[in-house]
Phi, psi and omega in degrees: 000141186289135184279348172265350174288148178291142178289118177301136175245130185246131166264121177248128177246094187217124182280331184275116187304320173303307182291321175306313185296319179290317172306316177293313178312298173308320174293326176293323180295334173263014170089009182265163174262137187247128169250104191252127178226162184243014177207161180295323178300310178303313178310311181303313183298317191288327187294336183293340182221020179218144181233091183297160171271326177224149169237132177247108185234142173286146178280341171251117181234159190294328176258020176151198187247151174307327179297335180294313177304306175317310177306308186301311182302320180289341176291326184267152180292326186290339179233013183301326181254006179299134180289131180245125167255132190254114174263130183236132167276289170228137183215134177287155175308315180295324176293314183301315177300316183289328168291320170303312175300335177282354168090044174289149179291324178182167173231150184229111190282146176260136017268149180240156180266153185305328174294322183298310184299303184311309183296315183294310182299325183292309177308313177295321180291316175300317176295321177288327167300322183285317177303318184293318182296322181290334177284335173279348172293000000 
């Protein structure tokens, strides 16, 4: 990682503690800061004072659906273009289509390989950095 580059911030919303721990370790291994929460309520609270570069949200959460968070993020200007990765165990075609229409960056089916996850998160970070650079010009 370029020592002059700003460290990327990732918001991870994952209710399964094992998956959350694995994702957090993989995110930190690529040099990003990870804010991990396990519910929509905690994510909404964190988003009031944190602007993540990338959001990773599980489809099924204890207090709702990842689609609820995606809808919330897309409503406000601050997070309208934030790359969102949707983690899915089982998701219906209609729900996945809805997520795509809401502007997710990508989805990753569980179980996924660490390499797959790392590649996708790294790609989202790079794309977001490029978008921010272009908007600053």
